[in-house]
C-alpha positions in Angstrom: 21.2 -24.0 19.0 17.5 -24.3 18.8 15.4 -22.9 15.8 13.4 -19.7 15.6 9.9 -20.6 16.4 7.9 -20.9 13.4 5.6 -17.8 11.9 2.4 -17.0 11.9 1.7 -18.8 14.9 -1.9 -20.7 15.8 -3.7 -22.7 17.2 -6.8 -24.9 17.2 -8.5 -21.8 17.9 -7.7 -20.7 14.9 -8.8 -23.6 13.3 -12.1 -23.4 15.0 -12.7 -19.9 14.0 -12.1 -20.4 9.8 -14.3 -23.9 10.3 -17.2 -21.8 11.5 -17.0 -18.9 9.1 -17.2 -21.5 6.6 -19.8 -23.5 7.8 -22.0 -20.2 8.7 -21.7 -19.5 4.8 -21.5 -15.8 6.0 -17.9 -14.9 4.4 -18.5 -11.4 4.0 -18.0 -8.6 6.7 -21.3 -6.4 5.7 -24.1 -9.5 6.9 -21.2 -10.8 9.1 -20.7 -10.6 12.6 -16.9 -11.8 13.1 -15.0 -8.8 12.0 -17.2 -6.3 14.1 -16.1 -8.0 17.3 -13.2 -8.1 16.1 -12.7 -4.4 15.5 -14.8 -3.5 18.7 -12.1 -5.7 20.7 -9.3 -4.5 18.9 -10.0 -0.8 19.5 -10.7 -1.5 23.2 -7.7 -3.4 24.1 -5.8 0.0 22.3 -8.0 2.1 24.5 -9.6 3.5 21.8 -13.8 4.4 21.3 -13.7 3.1 17.7 -12.0 0.8 15.2 -12.7 0.2 11.6 -11.0 -2.7 9.4 -10.0 -2.6 6.3 -7.7 -5.0 3.9 -4.5 -3.8 4.7 -1.9 -1.2 6.5 -1.6 0.7 3.3 -5.1 1.1 2.6 -5.6 2.2 6.7 -3.6 5.1 5.8 -5.0 5.8 2.7 -8.9 5.9 4.4 -7.6 7.7 7.2 -5.9 10.6 4.9 -9.3 10.8 2.9 -11.0 11.1 6.0 -8.7 14.0 7.4 -10.0 15.4 3.9 -6.2 15.8 2.6 -5.8 15.9 -0.9 -4.4 17.7 -4.0 -2.1 20.6 -3.3 -1.7 19.4 0.9 1.4 18.4 2.4 1.9 15.6 5.4 5.3 15.5 7.1 6.7 12.0 7.2 10.1 10.5 8.8 12.0 10.0 5.7 13.1 6.2 7.7 10.1 4.3 7.3 8.9 1.7 4.7 7.3 3.3 1.6 3.5 3.1 2.3 3.5 5.9 4.6 4.3 8.2 1.8 2.7 6.4 -1.0 -0.1 7.1 1.3 0.1 10.7 0.7 0.9 10.6 -2.8 -2.1 8.3 -3.4 -4.4 11.4 -2.0 -2.6 13.7 -4.6 -0.5 15.4 -1.6 2.8 16.1 -1.1 5.0 13.8 1.6 7.3 16.0 3.1 10.1 14.3 4.4 11.9 14.7 7.8 14.9 13.2 9.4 14.3 10.7 12.7 16.5 11.1 15.9 19.2 9.3 16.2 18.7 7.0 18.8 15.3 5.6 18.4 15.0 6.3 14.9 11.6 7.8 15.0 10.5 11.0 13.6 12.3 13.9 15.2 9.8 16.0 16.4 12.0 19.5 16.0 12.6 18.2 12.5 9.0 17.7 11.8 7.8 21.4 13.0 10.5 22.8 11.0 8.5 21.4 8.0 5.1 22.8 8.9 3.9 25.6 6.0 0.8 26.7 5.7 0.0 23.8 3.2 0.7 21.1 5.9 -2.3 19.3 7.0 -1.0 16.5 9.2 1.8 14.8 10.6 2.3 10.9 10.4 4.5 9.9 13.4 5.9 5.8 12.8 6.5 3.8 15.5 9.8 2.5 14.3 10.5 -1.4 14.9 7.7 -0.9 18.0 9.3 2.2 19.6 6.6 4.9 20.5 7.4 8.0 18.7 7.7 11.2 21.3 3.9 11.6 21.1 4.3 14.5 23.8 6.1 16.7 21.5 4.7 15.6 18.1 1.2 15.9 19.7 1.7 19.3 21.0 3.5 20.7 17.6 0.1 19.3 15.8 -1.6 21.4 18.1 -0.1 24.2 18.1 -0.1 24.4 14.4 -3.8 22.8 14.1 -3.1 20.0 12.2 -3.4 16.6 12.2 -1.3 13.9 14.3 -1.4 10.1 12.3 -0.1 7.5 14.5 1.6 4.7 12.0 1.0 2.0 14.5 2.3 -1.0 11.9 4.9 -2.0 13.7 3.4 -1.1 17.5 0.2 -3.5 18.4 0.0 -3.1 22.3 3.1 -0.3 22.7 2.7 2.0 25.1 3.1 5.6 25.9 3.0 6.8 29.3 1.3 3.5 30.1 -1.5 4.1 27.3 -1.7 2.6 24.1 -0.7 3.9 20.7 -3.0 4.9 18.5 -5.6 7.0 19.5 -3.4 9.1 21.7 -3.1 11.7 18.2 -6.1 12.0 16.2 -6.1 8.9 14.5 -4.3 5.6 14.0 -3.3 2.5 11.8 -2.2 -0.9 12.2 -1.4 -3.2 9.7 -2.0 -7.3 9.9 0.6 -8.1 7.0 2.4 -11.9 7.3 5.6 -10.8 9.3 3.1 -8.5 11.9 2.7 -8.9 15.4 -0.6 -10.2 14.3 -1.2 -11.4 10.8 -4.0 -13.1 8.9 -1.6 -12.8 5.9 -3.5 -8.9 5.0 -5.4 -6.7 7.0 -5.4 -3.4 8.5 -6.9 -1.6 11.2 -8.3 2.3 11.7 -8.7 3.2 15.5 -9.8 6.6 16.7 -11.7 8.8 19.5 -12.9 10.9 17.3 -16.6 10.5 16.1 -16.5 12.8 13.1 -13.5 10.9 11.9 -14.8 7.5 12.4 -17.8 8.1 10.2 -15.9 9.4 7.5 -13.4 6.7 7.5 -15.9 4.0 8.1 -18.1 5.6 4.9 -14.7 5.8 2.7 -14.0 2.7 3.3 -17.4 1.1 2.8 -18.3 2.9 -0.9 -19.4 6.2 0.3 -22.2 4.5 2.4 -23.7 5.8 5.6 -24.9 3.6 8.8 -28.6 3.2 8.6 -28.7 4.5 5.0 -30.3 2.2 2.2 -27.3 0.0 1.0 -27.5 2.1 -2.6 -27.0 5.1 -1.4 -23.5 6.9 -1.6 -22.9 10.0 0.0 -19.1 10.7 -0.1 -16.1 9.4 -2.0 -15.7 6.1 -1.0 -13.9 2.7 -2.0 -14.5 -1.2 -1.1 -11.9 -1.5 1.9 -13.5 -4.0 3.6 -12.1 -7.0 5.6 -13.7 -10.0 5.0 -15.1 -12.4 7.9 -12.4 -15.1 7.4 -10.1 -12.3 8.0 -11.7 -11.4 11.7 -12.0 -14.6 12.7 -8.6 -15.3 12.7 -7.4 -11.5 14.0 -9.6 -12.1 17.0 -7.8 -15.3 18.2 -4.4 -13.5 17.0 -5.5 -11.0 19.6 -6.3 -13.4 22.3 -2.5 -14.2 22.6 -0.8 -10.7 22.1 -0.2 -9.9 25.5 1.9 -13.4 26.1 3.6 -12.8 23.0 4.4 -9.3 24.5 6.0 -10.3 27.4 7.9 -12.5 25.9 9.5 -10.6 23.6 10.1 -7.7 25.9 12.1 -10.4 28.0 14.0 -11.4 25.2 14.9 -7.7 23.8 15.9 -6.8 27.4 18.1 -9.3 27.5 19.7 -8.6 24.1 20.0 -5.1 25.3 22.4 -6.0 27.9 24.4 -8.7 25.8 24.9 -7.1 22.8 25.7 -3.3 24.3 28.9 -5.4 25.6 29.7 -5.8 22.1 31.7 -2.9 20.5 30.0 -1.4 17.2 26.7 -2.6 18.4 24.2 0.1 19.9 20.6 -0.9 20.0 17.8 1.2 19.6 17.1 3.7 22.2 14.2 2.9 25.1 12.8 5.8 25.7 11.4 5.6 29.6 8.4 6.7 28.0 8.2 4.3 25.9 6.3 2.3 29.0 5.9 -0.9 26.7 7.8 -2.0 23.1 5.7 -4.1 21.0 9.2 -5.0 19.5 8.0 -6.2 16.0 11.6 -6.1 15.3 14.5 -6.0 17.1 16.8 -2.9 15.8 20.3 -2.3 16.3 23.1 -0.3 14.4 26.2 -2.2 13.4 29.1 -0.4 12.7 31.4 -1.7 10.3 34.5 0.0 11.5 34.5 -2.1 14.9 34.5 -4.9 12.4 37.3 -4.6 10.4 35.3 -3.0 7.8 32.9 -5.4 7.3 29.9 -4.6 4.8 27.1 -4.8 6.6 25.5 -7.4 3.9 28.5 -9.9 4.7 27.7 -9.1 8.5 23.8 -10.4 7.9 25.1 -13.2 5.8 27.0 -14.6 8.8 23.9 -14.0 11.1 22.1 -15.9 8.9 24.7 -18.7 8.7 24.8 -19.1 12.2 20.4 -19.5 12.4 19.8 -16.2 13.2 16.7 -14.3 11.1 18.4 -11.0 9.9 17.6 -8.1 7.5 18.8 -5.1 6.4 16.5 -1.9 7.3 14.2 0.0 4.9 16.1 2.6 3.1 15.4 5.8 3.5 12.7 7.3 1.4 14.7 10.1 0.1 16.9 7.2 -1.8 14.3 5.5 -3.7 13.8 5.6 -6.8 10.1 6.7 -6.7 11.9 9.8 -5.4 15.4 10.3 -7.0 14.0 9.9 -10.3 11.2 12.0 -9.7 8.1 9.7 -10.5 6.5 10.8 -7.7 5.6 14.2 -8.9 3.1 12.6 -11.4 0.8 12.4 -8.3 0.7 16.0 -7.2 -1.0 19.1 -8.8 0.9 20.9 -11.7 1.0 23.8 -9.5 2.9 22.3 -7.1 5.3 20.8 -8.8 8.1 23.1 -9.3 8.9 22.9 -5.9 7.8 19.5 -4.7 11.5 18.4 -4.8 13.2 20.9 -2.5 12.9 18.8 0.5 14.6 16.1 -0.9 18.1 18.1 -0.9 18.1 17.8 2.7 21.2 15.7 3.8 18.8 13.5 6.3 22.2 12.1 8.8 19.9 10.1 10.7 18.0 8.7 8.5 21.1 7.7 6.5 22.7 6.2 9.3 19.7 4.1 10.7 19.7 2.4 7.4 22.8 1.7 6.4 
């Protein structure tokens, strides 16, 4: 069998872009143009008005929550089945990540479970587009509007994903992306925030640049901020990565369609469901559920080793957040105000059956 393609992929376009940055001696984004160009192109591609490039996907979430005014004593609803950064960014704001179960077929945040977790302290819902499949943005957006809270799209897996024919990321109030090494576009690290909200863009851009405001003196600082700026090196690479995203996405879709058909015929293998409203799945990962009962009880670890031995790169999914030592040990409450710590662990008593099934 042919080996899997190497990742990341690049060609002379990236090489030339890096040489141009090198020889320009403008490596810092503030006087540069490369990262600014990438912000505009990425936002336009995702049908958004604004884009702010940051150091990584976790930083994108942290800046986003700060721009939304999330702080100590607030709550943010997150899916139990996601990478830790979705929750740790909430903790970084001093707010409580309230865990909600996912759907049993797409493994994205279950809108019903999310709405049941809304309280007077809730400031936002973070919808994760798991593996590239969009969460149910119709219902989640309705819930957010009904309760007057914000909807954040964690799109780290979903570059180019579409919901009802529209690119994800700015369908909600604000969205984040990651350009970490394994992502659909990469510069080793990097992140992006996109939004159609002028006020949120102004806040996020200021927060990512030490609290500065556009047009003001360089050493003026108006609000809380830190240094989350992306370099010109990464902006140059990512501009070229974006140029081949559509072609790669078409190939991923073709391959995923084939796998859906072939694997569905194998007892014990259930591919991630495809909601017809998700008109394009970015396919950061090809997800399927493995039922060991159909394989004579073979443990998932051994099943993965067998696939790896056949040259198929495979890994187990994220563990559910509620099973991470961060939450089990209670370490996370140290990030919370003392007055809310007492009740912070109540949500961990839920069973999260779909997260458990998806992870194990």
